[in-house]
C-alpha positions as CSV (number, residue, x, y, z in Angstrom):
1,X,-29.4,71.7,25.2
2,X,-27.5,67.9,26.2
3,X,-28.0,66.1,29.1
4,X,-26.2,66.8,32.0
5,X,-24.2,64.0,31.8
6,X,-23.3,64.2,28.4
7,X,-22.3,68.4,29.0
8,X,-20.2,67.2,32.1
9,X,-18.8,64.6,30.2
10,X,-17.2,66.4,28.1
11,X,-16.1,69.8,30.0
12,X,-14.1,67.0,32.3
13,X,-12.8,65.4,29.8
14,X,-11.9,69.8,28.5
15,X,-10.7,70.2,31.8
16,X,-8.5,67.5,32.0
17,X,-6.5,67.4,28.9
18,X,-5.4,71.1,29.8
19,X,-4.0,70.0,32.5
20,X,-1.4,68.0,30.9
21,X,1.1,68.7,29.0
22,X,2.7,66.8,25.8
23,X,5.9,67.2,27.3
24,X,3.9,65.2,30.5
25,X,2.6,62.6,28.2
26,X,6.0,61.7,26.8
27,X,5.3,63.9,23.3
28,X,8.1,65.7,21.0
29,X,7.4,69.6,21.5
30,X,5.1,70.7,18.2
31,X,6.0,73.8,16.4
32,X,4.2,76.6,15.7
33,X,1.2,77.9,18.4
34,X,-0.8,75.4,20.0
35,X,-4.4,76.4,19.7
36,X,-6.1,74.5,23.4
37,X,-4.0,73.8,26.2
38,X,-2.8,71.1,27.1
39,X,-3.1,68.3,24.9
40,X,-5.2,67.9,22.3
41,X,-7.9,65.5,21.4
42,X,-6.0,63.4,18.8
43,X,-3.4,62.9,21.1
44,X,-5.0,61.6,23.9
45,X,-6.5,59.1,21.5
46,X,-3.1,58.4,20.5
47,X,-2.1,57.8,23.9
48,X,-4.8,55.8,24.3
49,X,-4.7,53.7,21.7
50,X,-7.9,54.9,20.2
51,X,-9.0,56.2,17.0
52,X,-9.0,60.0,16.8
53,X,-13.2,59.6,15.7
54,X,-13.8,57.3,18.7
55,X,-11.8,59.6,21.2
56,X,-14.2,62.8,20.1
57,X,-17.4,60.3,19.6
58,X,-15.9,59.9,23.9
59,X,-15.8,63.4,24.5
60,X,-18.9,64.6,23.1
61,X,-20.9,61.5,24.9
62,X,-22.2,60.0,21.9
63,X,-20.4,56.3,22.7
64,X,-22.7,54.2,24.1
65,X,-21.5,52.3,27.0
66,X,-17.7,52.8,26.7
67,X,-15.9,49.4,27.4
68,X,-13.8,50.0,31.1
69,X,-10.0,49.6,29.1
70,X,-10.5,52.3,27.1
71,X,-11.4,54.5,30.2
72,X,-8.5,53.2,32.1
73,X,-6.6,54.0,29.0
74,X,-7.5,57.3,28.8
75,X,-7.6,57.5,32.4
76,X,-4.2,56.9,32.5
77,X,-2.9,59.2,30.1
78,X,-4.7,61.6,32.2
79,X,-3.2,61.6,34.7
80,X,-6.3,60.5,36.6
81,X,-7.2,60.7,40.2
82,X,-8.8,57.5,41.4
83,X,-12.0,59.5,42.1
84,X,-11.3,61.5,38.8
85,X,-11.5,57.9,37.7
86,X,-15.1,56.8,39.5
87,X,-15.8,60.2,38.0
88,X,-15.3,59.8,34.5
89,X,-16.4,56.1,34.6
90,X,-19.9,57.6,36.1
91,X,-20.0,60.0,33.3
92,X,-19.2,58.1,30.6
93,X,-21.8,55.3,31.6
94,X,-24.9,57.1,32.8
95,X,-27.7,54.7,32.7
96,X,-25.9,52.9,35.3
97,X,-25.5,56.3,37.8
98,X,-28.5,57.1,39.8
99,X,-31.0,59.0,37.4
100,X,-32.7,61.0,40.0
101,X,-32.6,62.3,43.9
102,X,-32.4,59.4,46.0
103,X,-35.0,58.5,48.6
104,X,-34.9,61.0,51.4
105,X,-32.6,59.6,54.1
106,X,-33.8,59.0,57.6
107,X,-32.1,58.9,60.3
108,X,-32.3,55.4,62.4
109,X,-32.3,56.1,66.1
110,X,-29.1,54.0,67.2
111,X,-27.0,56.3,64.1
112,X,-29.3,59.2,66.5
113,X,-28.4,58.2,69.6
114,X,-24.6,57.7,68.7
115,X,-24.2,61.7,67.0
116,X,-25.4,62.1,70.6
117,X,-23.3,60.6,72.9
118,X,-20.5,61.7,70.6
119,X,-20.0,65.4,73.4
120,X,-16.5,66.3,73.1
121,X,-16.2,67.3,69.7
122,X,-18.8,68.7,66.8
123,X,-20.4,65.6,64.8
124,X,-23.0,66.0,62.2
125,X,-24.9,63.1,60.1
126,X,-24.8,64.6,56.6
127,X,-27.2,62.7,53.7
128,X,-26.6,63.6,50.0
129,X,-25.7,66.6,48.6
130,X,-24.3,67.4,51.3
131,X,-28.1,68.2,53.1
132,X,-27.3,68.7,56.9
133,X,-29.3,65.8,59.0
134,X,-28.5,65.7,62.4
135,X,-26.2,67.5,64.3
136,X,-24.8,67.4,68.1
137,X,-24.8,70.3,70.5
138,X,-21.3,70.9,70.4
139,X,-21.6,70.8,66.6
140,X,-24.6,73.5,66.8
141,X,-22.7,76.2,68.7
142,X,-19.5,75.7,66.5
143,X,-20.8,76.1,63.4
144,X,-22.0,79.9,64.2
145,X,-25.2,81.1,61.9
146,X,-26.4,77.5,61.1
147,X,-29.0,78.2,62.7
148,X,-30.0,81.2,60.6
149,X,-30.5,78.6,57.4
150,X,-34.4,77.8,57.3
151,X,-35.3,74.6,58.4
152,X,-35.5,72.4,55.0
153,X,-32.6,73.9,53.8
154,X,-29.7,73.1,55.7
155,X,-27.6,72.2,53.7
156,X,-23.1,72.8,54.5
157,X,-22.7,73.6,51.4
158,X,-25.6,75.9,51.1
159,X,-23.8,77.6,55.1
160,X,-20.0,77.9,53.2
161,X,-21.5,79.9,50.8
162,X,-24.4,82.1,52.2
163,X,-23.7,82.7,55.9
164,X,-20.9,85.4,56.5
165,X,-20.1,83.8,59.5
166,X,-19.0,80.5,58.0
167,X,-16.4,82.8,55.6
168,X,-14.8,83.9,59.6
169,X,-14.7,80.5,60.6
170,X,-12.7,78.6,58.4
171,X,-8.9,79.5,58.3
172,X,-9.3,78.9,55.2
173,X,-12.4,79.8,53.8
174,X,-11.2,79.5,49.5
175,X,-10.0,76.0,49.7
176,X,-13.2,75.1,51.7
177,X,-15.5,76.1,49.9
178,X,-14.0,75.0,46.5
179,X,-13.5,70.8,48.0
180,X,-17.3,71.1,48.4
181,X,-18.0,72.5,45.1
182,X,-15.6,69.5,44.3
183,X,-17.4,67.1,46.0
184,X,-20.6,68.3,45.0
185,X,-19.5,67.9,41.8
186,X,-18.3,64.4,42.1
187,X,-22.0,64.1,43.4
188,X,-23.2,65.5,40.2
189,X,-21.8,62.7,38.3
190,X,-23.7,59.6,39.9
191,X,-27.1,61.5,40.0
192,X,-27.1,63.8,37.0
193,X,-31.1,64.8,36.8
194,X,-31.3,65.0,41.2
195,X,-34.1,68.3,41.3
196,X,-33.0,69.0,44.6
197,X,-29.4,69.5,43.1
198,X,-29.9,71.6,39.8
199,X,-32.0,74.4,42.5
200,X,-28.9,73.9,45.0
201,X,-26.3,74.6,41.5
202,X,-28.6,77.5,40.1
203,X,-29.5,79.0,43.4
204,X,-25.9,78.9,44.7
205,X,-24.3,80.0,41.0
206,X,-26.3,83.0,41.0
207,X,-25.4,84.0,44.5
208,X,-21.5,83.3,44.6
209,X,-19.0,84.4,41.9
210,X,-16.5,82.3,43.0
211,X,-18.9,78.9,43.1
212,X,-20.0,79.8,40.5
213,X,-16.3,79.5,38.9
214,X,-14.8,76.7,40.5
215,X,-18.6,74.5,39.7
216,X,-17.6,75.2,36.2
217,X,-13.7,73.9,36.8
218,X,-15.1,70.5,37.2
219,X,-13.1,68.9,39.5
220,X,-14.3,66.0,42.2
221,X,-12.9,65.9,45.5
222,X,-14.3,63.0,48.7
223,X,-13.6,64.2,51.7
224,X,-12.3,61.1,54.2
225,X,-9.8,62.8,56.8
226,X,-7.4,65.6,57.8
227,X,-7.2,68.8,59.7
228,X,-8.4,72.4,59.7
229,X,-8.2,75.8,61.5
230,X,-10.9,77.8,62.7
231,X,-11.3,81.1,64.3
232,X,-14.4,80.9,66.3
233,X,-15.9,84.4,68.0
234,X,-16.7,82.9,71.5
235,X,-13.2,80.8,71.8
236,X,-10.8,81.9,69.5
237,X,-8.4,79.6,67.6
238,X,-8.5,76.1,67.1
239,X,-6.8,73.6,64.3
240,X,-9.3,70.4,64.6
241,X,-9.2,66.9,62.5
242,X,-11.9,65.8,60.8
243,X,-13.0,62.1,60.1
244,X,-15.8,61.6,57.4
245,X,-17.5,57.3,56.8
246,X,-20.2,56.2,55.7
247,X,-22.4,54.1,58.0
248,X,-22.5,50.1,57.5
249,X,-25.9,50.1,55.3
250,X,-26.6,53.5,55.0
251,X,-24.3,54.4,51.9
252,X,-25.9,57.9,51.2
253,X,-25.1,59.1,54.6
254,X,-21.9,60.4,56.6
255,X,-21.3,60.5,59.8
256,X,-18.6,63.4,60.7
257,X,-16.6,64.6,63.6
258,X,-14.3,66.4,64.5
259,X,-11.0,65.3,66.1
260,X,-8.9,67.2,69.0
261,X,-5.6,66.0,70.6
262,X,-6.6,65.4,74.2
263,X,-4.6,68.1,76.5
264,X,-4.2,70.8,73.5
265,X,-5.3,73.9,73.3
266,X,-8.1,73.5,70.6
267,X,-9.6,70.7,73.0
268,X,-9.5,73.2,76.0
269,X,-11.5,75.3,73.9
270,X,-13.9,72.9,72.5
271,X,-14.5,72.3,76.4
272,X,-15.4,75.8,77.1
273,X,-17.3,75.6,74.0
274,X,-19.7,72.8,75.1
275,X,-19.6,75.1,78.6
276,X,-20.9,77.9,77.3
277,X,-23.0,76.5,75.0
278,X,-25.4,74.4,78.1
279,X,-24.9,77.8,80.1
280,X,-25.2,80.6,77.1
281,X,-22.4,82.8,79.0
282,X,-20.2,84.6,76.9
283,X,-16.7,83.4,77.2
284,X,-15.6,86.6,77.6
285,X,-17.3,90.6,77.8
286,X,-16.5,91.0,74.1
287,X,-18.3,87.2,72.9
288,X,-21.3,89.2,71.2
289,X,-22.4,85.6,69.2
290,X,-25.8,84.4,70.8
291,X,-25.5,80.2,71.3
292,X,-27.1,78.4,68.7
293,X,-30.1,75.9,68.3
294,X,-29.5,72.7,70.2
295,X,-29.7,69.6,68.5
296,X,-33.0,68.5,69.1
297,X,-33.4,72.2,67.0
298,X,-31.6,70.2,64.1
299,X,-32.8,67.5,64.1
300,X,-33.6,64.9,60.8
301,X,-37.4,66.2,61.0
302,X,-36.3,69.1,59.1
303,X,-35.4,67.4,56.2
304,X,-38.9,65.4,56.2
């Protein structure tokens, strides 16, 4: 059986080739029926300035330590984004990537206090594989059903695909879920032998056909900032910004926080949710959702 990085490199390059037509690459249209979508291996080799034999060995993971110039040429031909280029480098040089699970992250007290002091918007801290390390009180109320996941298995990708309430919370669930899969795929490029990643992917691939299909597409994504729409069962529709930041000195952590325009309906909805999560009183009689566990119950100790 092929090593994970070797298989992933082959499939990543194959799927990227399929996206680029000969016309896109400036090649003349070929006569006859093409057996593959997009570019053939020999066409990528020609455009990248390497021999067809060398490129085939590269795609099959049989080239040791390919040079940065060759990888840059391939990235240019395949029109890779910066995130995809980094992924290609990680897959092509697996010895330089983390080969196993990174050490279990511990949330330092100051970072925990910073999280707890964010009180007017949902915020959380994620570790490798998007494991949930901690969430503030409003985040615990916002992510409906998060407390249904057992301690030690609280992970935002697992939440997205296995908790029904998550599919109702995200207005555009498919886009958000697909991006989470692509983030996980990018992580796999640098940690192909992480056993916890293998377990998570295996679990979700068995349980969910969408996850299975999107994982096989080999797309990669790096979250930074943007806007999402939600429908919360207690306070209704919200449109929130989000920011994803890596704390200095903690490269394996992500501090994620939502943002709301001051005075906007979304900000007012969050204020109502904060009040509801504190008192446990439904915002209206039809609200049949109970407050979820507070931040103390979704603590870093759950992942120790």
